[in-house]
C-alpha positions in Angstrom: -13.8 17.4 16.0 -11.8 14.9 14.0 -10.3 13.6 17.2 -13.7 13.0 18.8 -14.6 9.4 19.4 -17.0 8.0 16.8 -20.6 8.0 17.7 -21.5 5.9 14.7 -19.6 3.4 12.5 -20.5 1.4 9.4 -18.1 -1.5 8.9 -18.2 -3.2 5.4 -22.0 -2.6 5.5 -24.0 -4.4 2.8 -27.7 -4.9 2.1 -29.0 -7.1 -0.7 -32.6 -7.7 -1.8 -33.9 -10.7 -3.5 -35.9 -9.4 -6.5 -36.4 -12.7 -8.2 -39.6 -13.7 -10.0 -41.9 -16.3 -8.2 -40.4 -19.8 -8.2 -42.8 -21.3 -10.7 -42.1 -18.5 -13.3 -38.3 -19.0 -12.8 -38.7 -22.7 -13.3 -40.6 -22.3 -16.5 -38.2 -19.7 -18.0 -35.1 -21.3 -16.5 -34.2 -18.1 -14.9 -31.9 -17.9 -11.8 -32.3 -15.7 -8.7 -31.9 -12.0 -9.1 -30.2 -10.0 -6.3 -30.3 -6.2 -6.0 -27.1 -5.0 -4.3 -28.5 -1.7 -2.8 -25.5 -1.3 -0.5 -22.4 -3.3 -1.4 -19.8 -2.9 1.3 -19.2 0.6 2.6 -17.3 1.8 5.7 -17.3 5.2 7.4 -17.5 6.7 10.9 -19.1 9.8 12.3 -17.4 11.5 15.3 -19.6 12.7 18.0 -21.1 16.1 17.4 -20.3 16.2 13.7 -22.2 15.7 10.4 -21.4 13.2 7.6 -23.4 13.6 4.4 -23.9 11.0 1.8 -24.7 12.2 -1.7 -25.3 10.6 -5.1 -27.9 10.0 -7.8 -31.2 8.4 -7.2 -30.8 4.6 -6.7 -27.2 4.7 -5.4 -28.2 3.3 -2.0 -28.3 6.4 0.2 -31.7 5.8 1.7 -30.9 2.2 2.3 -27.9 3.3 4.3 -30.2 5.6 6.3 -32.5 2.7 7.1 -29.7 0.4 8.0 -28.3 3.0 10.3 -31.4 3.1 12.6 -32.1 -0.6 12.3 -35.2 -0.4 10.0 -33.2 -2.9 7.8 -30.9 -5.5 9.0 -27.6 -5.8 7.1 -26.9 -8.6 4.7 -23.2 -8.3 5.7 -21.1 -6.1 7.9 -22.2 -4.2 11.0 -23.5 -1.0 12.3 -21.8 0.2 15.5 -23.5 2.9 17.6 -21.5 4.3 20.5 -19.3 1.3 20.6 -22.1 -1.3 20.5 -23.3 -3.4 17.5 -26.8 -2.3 16.7 -27.9 -5.9 16.0 -27.1 -6.7 19.7 -29.1 -3.7 20.9 -32.5 -4.4 19.4 -34.0 -5.2 22.8 -32.4 -2.2 24.5 -34.9 0.7 24.6 -32.3 3.2 25.7 -30.1 2.4 22.8 -33.0 2.8 20.4 -34.1 6.1 22.1 -30.8 7.7 21.4 -31.2 7.5 17.6 -34.0 8.9 15.5 -34.8 9.5 11.8 -36.3 12.5 9.9 -37.9 11.3 6.8 -38.0 12.8 3.3 -41.6 13.6 2.7 -43.3 15.7 5.5 -46.6 15.1 3.7 -46.4 11.3 4.2 -44.5 10.9 7.4 -47.1 12.5 9.7 -50.3 10.7 10.7 -53.1 12.9 9.2 -55.6 11.7 11.8 -53.5 12.7 14.8 -53.1 16.2 16.3 -49.6 17.6 16.5 -49.5 17.1 20.3 -50.0 13.3 19.8 -47.5 13.1 17.0 -44.7 14.7 18.9 -45.6 12.9 22.2 -45.6 9.5 20.7 -41.9 8.7 21.2 -42.2 10.1 24.8 -44.9 7.6 25.5 -43.2 4.7 23.6 -40.0 5.0 25.6 -41.8 5.8 28.9 -39.9 9.1 29.4 -42.9 10.9 31.0 -46.0 9.3 32.5 -47.9 12.5 33.4 -50.0 14.0 30.6 -49.3 17.5 31.9 -45.5 16.8 31.6 -45.9 15.5 28.1 -47.9 18.6 27.1 -45.2 20.9 28.6 -42.5 19.0 26.7 -44.5 19.2 23.4 -44.9 23.0 23.9 -41.1 23.3 24.6 -40.3 21.3 21.4 -42.6 23.3 19.2 -41.0 26.5 20.5 -37.5 25.0 19.8 -38.3 24.3 16.2 -39.8 27.8 15.6 -43.6 27.0 15.9 -46.1 28.1 18.5 -47.2 26.0 21.4 -50.7 26.7 20.3 -50.1 24.6 17.2 -50.3 21.4 19.2 -54.1 21.2 18.8 -53.9 21.4 15.0 -53.8 18.6 12.4 -50.9 18.2 9.9 -53.1 19.4 6.9 -53.2 22.8 8.5 -49.5 23.4 8.0 -47.2 24.1 5.0 -44.5 21.7 3.9 -41.8 23.6 5.9 -43.9 23.7 9.0 -44.7 20.0 8.7 -40.9 19.2 8.5 -40.4 21.3 11.7 -43.0 19.1 13.3 -41.1 16.0 12.1 -37.9 17.4 13.7 -39.8 18.1 16.9 -41.0 14.5 17.0 -37.5 13.2 16.4 -36.1 15.4 19.2 -38.8 14.3 21.7 -36.9 11.2 22.9 -33.8 13.3 23.6 -31.7 11.5 20.9 -28.0 12.0 20.3 -27.9 10.7 16.7 -30.2 11.8 13.9 -30.4 10.3 10.5 -31.9 12.9 8.0 -33.1 11.2 4.8 -33.3 14.1 2.3 -35.3 16.3 4.8 -35.4 19.3 2.5 -35.9 17.8 -1.0 -39.7 18.2 -0.9 -39.5 21.8 0.1 -39.1 25.1 -1.7 -35.6 26.5 -1.9 -36.2 29.4 0.6 -37.8 26.9 3.0 -34.9 24.5 2.6 -32.5 27.2 3.9 -34.7 27.8 6.9 -34.7 24.1 7.8 -31.0 23.7 7.3 -30.3 26.7 9.5 -32.6 25.2 12.1 -30.8 21.9 12.1 -27.4 23.5 12.4 -28.6 25.6 15.3 -30.1 22.5 17.0 -26.9 20.6 16.5 -24.8 23.3 18.2 -27.3 23.7 21.0 -27.9 20.0 21.7 -24.6 18.4 20.6 -26.3 16.2 18.1 -24.5 13.9 15.6 -26.0 13.8 12.1 -26.0 11.4 9.1 -27.4 13.6 6.4 -28.7 12.0 3.1 -29.1 14.2 0.0 -28.7 14.2 -3.8 -27.8 17.9 -3.8 -24.2 18.8 -3.2 -25.0 22.5 -2.8 -27.3 21.6 0.1 -24.9 19.4 2.0 -22.0 21.9 1.7 -23.9 24.1 4.2 -24.3 21.4 6.9 -21.4 18.9 6.5 -18.1 18.3 8.2 -17.4 15.4 5.8 -19.1 14.2 2.6 -19.2 10.8 1.1 -20.1 10.4 -2.5 -21.9 7.1 -3.3 -22.2 5.4 -6.6 -24.1 2.1 -7.2 -24.0 1.0 -3.5 -20.4 1.9 -2.8 -18.4 5.0 -1.7 -16.5 6.6 -4.6 -15.0 9.4 -2.4 -15.0 10.4 1.2 -13.4 13.8 2.3 -13.8 16.8 4.5 -16.5 19.1 3.0 -14.2 22.0 2.0 -11.6 19.6 0.7 -14.2 17.9 -1.5 -15.4 21.3 -3.0 -11.8 22.7 -3.3 -10.2 19.6 -4.9 -12.7 16.9 -5.9 -10.7 13.9 -7.1 -13.1 11.2 -8.3 -14.4 11.7 -11.9 -18.0 11.1 -10.6 -17.6 13.7 -7.9 -16.4 16.2 -10.5 -19.4 15.3 -12.8 -21.8 15.9 -9.9 -20.3 19.3 -9.3 -20.7 20.2 -13.0 -24.4 19.8 -12.4 -24.5 22.6 -9.7 -26.1 25.7 -11.2 -23.6 28.4 -12.3 -25.0 31.4 -10.4 -22.2 33.6 -11.8 -23.3 32.8 -15.4 -19.7 32.5 -16.6 -20.9 30.9 -19.9 -18.3 28.1 -19.4 -19.1 24.9 -21.3 -20.1 22.1 -18.9 -19.2 18.5 -19.4 -22.2 16.5 -18.1 -21.8 12.9 -17.1 -23.0 10.7 -20.0 -25.0 7.5 -20.0 -27.4 6.0 -17.6 -26.8 4.7 -14.1 -26.3 0.9 -14.4 -28.6 -1.6 -12.8 -27.6 -2.7 -9.3 -29.0 -6.1 -10.2 -26.4 -6.5 -13.0 -23.6 -4.0 -12.2 -20.7 -3.6 -14.5 -17.4 -5.4 -14.0 -14.5 -3.7 -12.3 -15.3 -0.1 -11.4 -19.0 0.4 -11.6 -18.5 4.0 -13.0 -16.3 2.9 -15.9 -19.0 2.8 -18.6 -19.6 6.6 -18.0 -16.1 7.7 -17.1 -13.9 9.6 -19.5 -10.8 8.4 -17.8 -11.6 4.6 -17.8 -9.0 2.2 -19.2 -8.7 -1.6 -19.3 -7.8 -1.9 -15.6 -11.0 0.0 -14.7 -13.0 -2.6 -16.7 -11.3 -5.6 -15.0 -10.5 -4.5 -11.4 -12.8 -3.0 -8.8 -11.0 -0.1 -7.0 -10.9 0.2 -3.2 -11.0 3.4 -1.1 -7.4 4.6 -0.7 -5.9 7.8 0.8 -5.4 10.6 -1.7 -4.3 13.7 0.1 -7.0 14.5 2.7 -9.6 12.4 0.9 -10.3 8.7 0.5 -10.9 7.8 -3.2 -11.8 4.6 -5.0 -10.4 5.3 -8.5 -7.6 3.8 -10.5 -7.2 7.0 -12.5 -6.5 9.0 -9.2 -4.2 6.2 -8.0 -2.2 6.3 -11.3 -2.2 10.1 -11.5 -4.4 10.3 -14.6 -7.1 12.5 -13.1 -5.4 15.7 -14.2 -6.7 14.9 -17.7 -10.2 15.8 -16.5 -10.9 19.6 -16.0 -11.7 20.8 -12.5 -15.3 22.0 -12.1 -15.9 25.8 -12.0 -17.2 25.6 -8.5 -14.0 23.9 -7.3 -11.8 26.6 -9.0 -13.8 29.3 -7.2 -13.5 27.5 -3.9 -9.7 27.1 -4.3 
């Protein structure tokens, strides 16, 4: 799968937002413009038929990457390449847009409460002109509902008649209705109970295998993405801290931030081992720290980390942006228990 051509590429992708006060207030207080660097130059690719997951704390830029990936936001810098074509050049090409869809985080907010399920799922079919006959559309809706584990009879119901997990299945059916090849999943299970999360993840894996889909999966939960990912990218304050094959990341996490995230995964074996939580607060993306953005919270930080921003560099099978890893100082930080079990 690693040799497959990339379906999706992000090249030095950045998205900044102007969060300045109104001009008159800035003039009175002599305050300059304020820029929020939600995504600050990241690069990755996703081979066809595989899954790349992006994880990190709230506010690290994951959802902004998701919206950049499907063109809901335009990039401030860099480019999004889908199947060899720059997405900014494909805005008028309906077929290019049809081939990518997004599954949103909250199934309670992403479905129109006034529409019946049949209309919700059929909307992309009508928008892209895939079927003109209403009978064909209804047959396709019934097929999609069956595909996601619901009954074709559910098409006459409204969203409020379903549970959270069922609503997310409807969202998945809607995303599949335009026959896409690339799905961006923005925390699709975070609003669901744990048992329902497992059902949705299993459904998505099954659909990927059956339909040959390519996934960009966004989550804050490392335990969740381990089940669905071929590769995992760990984001911190708008940049990639580490990018590695999923099992490599769990067996030998290199970046101190990745190790700290793994320490937060519940210890189901109840070993009683003392955990070392990551200290401090996430810095503001409006006024990020100098050098490595993680250095105020990193137990391995030194003067170089304060001065110089690290770049992603090869470290075994992974790519890591860390001076401590580059200098061989990461052995001073203990390996998380979950990594020792995976090894």
